[in-house]
N, C-alpha and C positions, 0 to 999 in steps of 0.2 A: 169616496172610499168604497172599494169593492170588497164585500164581505162574503160573497158566494158567487158561483159561476152558473147557477141555474136561473134561467130567465123565466118570467111568468108566461103562462099560455094565454092566448087570446082566441076568441071565437070571431070568425070573419063571416059576415053575411054577404051574399051575392044574389043577383037576379039575372036569370038567363035572358039573352036577347031572343027576339023572335026567330023561329026556325032553328034554334040551337038546342042541343041535347046536353045533359049533364056530363056525358062521356067526353064531350069535346074539350072540357077543361083540362084533360090530361093528354090530349092529342098534340104531340110535339111538332107534327108536320104542319099544323095550321099556322098561318102567318109567315111562312118561309117565302112565299111569292112576294108578299109586301116588302120583306126585308131585302130581297134580291133587287127589287125595283128601286128601293131607296139607295142601295149601294151603287147601282148603275147611275143614278141621278147625281150622286156625290162625285163620281168618277173614281177610277182605280188609281193606285199609286203610280202606275206607268204613265197615266195621262197627266199627272201633276208634276212630272219631272221637268226640269228646265233644260231644254236642249236634247239632242239625240245622244249625247255622251255625258251624263251627269257625273259629278264627283262621287265616288264610292267611299263611304265612311267606314273605317275598320277600327274596332275597339279591342284592346288586348291588355293583359296584366302579366307581370313577371315578379316572382318572389325569389330574388337572389341573382348573383352574377351569372350562374349557369343558364338560367332561363332568359336572362337578358341577351346572352349570346344566341340562344335559340330564337329569340324574338327577332333578331336582325336577319336570321336566315328566313324566317317566315315572311318578313317584310319584303325581302328580295324576291321570294317566290310569288308574292302577290303582285309586285311590280312587273315581273316577267310575264305573267299570265293575264293580267287585267289591262285592257287597252285604254280605258277611260282614266281620268285623273283620280288619284287616291289620296285620302287624308287619314292619318292614323291618330288615334286618341289614346292617352295613357293617364294613369293616376300619378299625379305629381309626388305625393307623399310616399309612394311605394317604389319609386325608381331611384337607383343609386346616383350620386353626383356625377360619376364618370359617364354613365349612360346619358344623362341629361346634357352634359357638356359636349358629348360626341354627336348628339342627334342632329344639330344643324348641318354639319358637313356630310353626315351619312344621308340625310334626307335630300340634300342637294345632289349628291351623287346618284341617288335612285330616282330623282325627279318626282318626289312626293312631298306633301306637306304634312305637318304634325301639330299637335296641341296637347298640352298637359292640363288636366282638370283636377280640381281638389274639392273634397267634401268633408266637413267636420262631422264626426259621429254625433248624433243627437244626444243632448243631455238627458232626455227622458228615456233613452234606450240603454240605461245602465242599471246594474243590480244594486243591492244594498251596500256592497263594498266599493262601489264606484267603478267597477270593471265593466267592460263592454258586455252587454247582456248576451249570455250564451256563448261567448267567445273566449273569455279569459285571456291567457297569454299566447294563444295559438295564432301566429301571424298569418299562416296560410288560410285558416278559416276566417280571419279578420278581413283579408283581401277578398275572398269569395263572397263574404257578406256584403261588402261594398258593391261589388259588380252585379249582385242579384237584387238587393233590397232597394238601392237608390238610383236605379236606371232612369227614373222619371225626373230626377233633380240634378244630376251631375252634368248633363249636356245642355247646350243652348236650346231655347224653346223653338227656334226656327229650324232645328235639325230634324228632318223628316224621318230618317231611318239610319240605323247603324248596325253593322254586323260584328258579332263577337267571334274572334278567331283565336284559338289557343296558341300560346307562344311556341309550343313544340310541334306545330303542324307545318306541313309543306303543301302549299296550295298548288294544284295542278290544272285548274280550270279558271276561266274568266269569272270573277266575282260579280260581274254585272248581272248575270242571269239570276243569281241568288238575291242580289240587292233589289231587283225589280220584281221579285216574285209577288203575286197577288195573295195577300194573307186573309182576304175576305173579311176584313174588318177586325181581325184579331190583333191585340196589341203586341203579342210576343209570338215567336215561332221557335220551337226546339226540335232538334233532330231525334227521331225515334231510333231505338236500337234495332239492328237488323234481326230478322227472324226468318224461319222457314229455310229455303234453299240458300239464302244469303247469310245465314248465321255462321259465325266462326266456331268450329267445334271445340277450339281451345277454351272457349268461355263456358262450356258446360260445367255445371256445378257452382258457378259464380253468378248466374242470372237470378238474383234473389226475387225479382218481380214476377217470376213464373210459378211461384208457390206461396203458400201461407197467406199472410195478411194482404200483401200487395196484389196477389192474383185475384182475390175476392174483391179488393177495393177497385181495381182497374176494370173488372168485368169485361174482359176480352179486348179492352182498349190497349193500344201500344204504349210502352213505357218510354218517356222522353227524358233525356239527360238535361239537367240544368246546372250542373256544377261547373 
């Protein structure tokens, strides 16, 4: 039973190694060489791919018939621009029966493969009324919560990497370059918003992360979208 959110404080004793100074404890540059060597020893994602042209795995969601139509356009653009085999992943419980029924013929026409995955919302992630915690009746937010919170459990364990592509996007380049990008050990990679000369002037006034709480919280780091 949790009766408060304040954790007790602890005093940690430490002993400096020979030829070390107390200031070294806060030096973030120490240890980077060791980490980079360990990363090279494990091998990058590129080195672990099977064959010269691996299967590119693409994950997407659609909320409604309109986005299912846009999703088909996105799939077609991926197939036209990506030379390697492509496999698409969708949430089974969020796609319409018509979409699921038409997918075998559509995938065969595009020469791609697909798979529907399902995940049951955890019973412990519900509020006192039994509703999905923080979601209520908003289907859009319910779908977003699935694709962000449960990425580590909805896909097979042997799936090395998957790219999320919005249903309303049109892909204009080969996804293999993005699929084989070296993430330097990071589990996720998000696209930062454009800034400087690449910033769209129409977004001025809507870039909430450039002022107030988010500006001080990010401390000059780029804001990455995760929705």
